[in-house]
N, C-alpha and C positions, 0 to 999 in steps of 0.2 A: 504494500500500500504506500509506503514511504517513497519508493522508487517512482511509482506512478505520479504521486504528488509533485516531486521534484521535476519530473519530466514535463508535466503539464505547466507548472509555473515557469520553467525555463523556456518552454515554447511560447507562452503568452508574453513573456518579458519584452521582446523587441516591439511588439505591437503596443503594449502599454507605455513603453518609453516614447514611442512616436506620438501617442495621444497626449501624454503629460510630460512634455519636454522640460518644463521648468522645474519639475521635481528631481530630474536626473542630471541636468546640465546647468552649469553655473551661468548666472545672468550676464556675465561679461563686464561687470563693474571692474574697473582697473584696480589692482591691488597696489597701493603706494607704500613704499617702505618709510620708516620713521626718518631715515636720512634724507630722502627726497622731500618729505614734508618739512623738515627743518630747513633745508636749502631753499625751498619755495617761500617759507615764512621769512627767512633772512633776506631774500631778494625783495619781497614785498615791503619789509621794514625799511630797507635801504631806499627803495623808491619813494616811500611815503615820508620818511623823517630825515634823511641825510641829504639836505640840500645845501648848496654853496660850500661844499667841502673840497678836498684836494682833487678828487677825480670826478667831480660832479659839475654838470652844466645845466642848471635849472631843472633838477630832478632826474636827469638821465645819469644813471650810475654806470660808469665804465671803470673797472679796476684792471689795470694791465697785469697785475700779479695774481688775479683770480684764474682758476682753471678755465681752459678754453671751452669746456662742455658745460651746458647749463643743467645737465643731469648728473646724478651721482652714479658711481659704479656699483650698482646693486642688481639684484635678481628679481626685480618687480614682475617682469613678464613671465619668468619661470615659476614664480609663486602662484600666479593666476592659473597657469597651465596645470601645475600640480594639484591645486585646489579643485579644479574642474574634474580631473581624473579621479581624485580621491572621492569626491562627492558622487560621481557616477558609479564607481565600484561599490562604495558603501550602500548606496541606495539600491543597487542591483542585488546585492547580497540580502539586504533587508526585504526586498520584494520576494526573493526566492523563499525565504523562511516565513514571511508573513504575507504571502500573496493575497489570500482572501480579504484580509483587512484593507490592503491597498485598493483592491477592486471595489469593496463596499464604499470606501472613502471617495474613490473616483466617481462612482455612480451618484453618491450624495452631492458632490460638488457639481456634477453635471445638471442634476435636476433642481438643485437649490438656486443656481445662478442662472 
């Protein structure tokens, strides 16, 4: 009986994933590291408050000693990709083990909305 249950839920899984993509696939919101957030806040602060300084001409901040890239060397895109894969795998495993509950919730969401 258990083998039949796992076979049926595994066979239904691709169709359920197509029907409810937001449950299995990440929404695509970019993951920003704390370093990138700090650098963005630093640039915003310099643009707002550091006027008429050594490297400033009316609010335009250009520091010749700053790095040439406006982005930090981080793994922001890799984090988003890994999160998407982890969410997909975990939700697929949960669906295989608790398939009937997912199907009931899917039907409830369909008829409620």
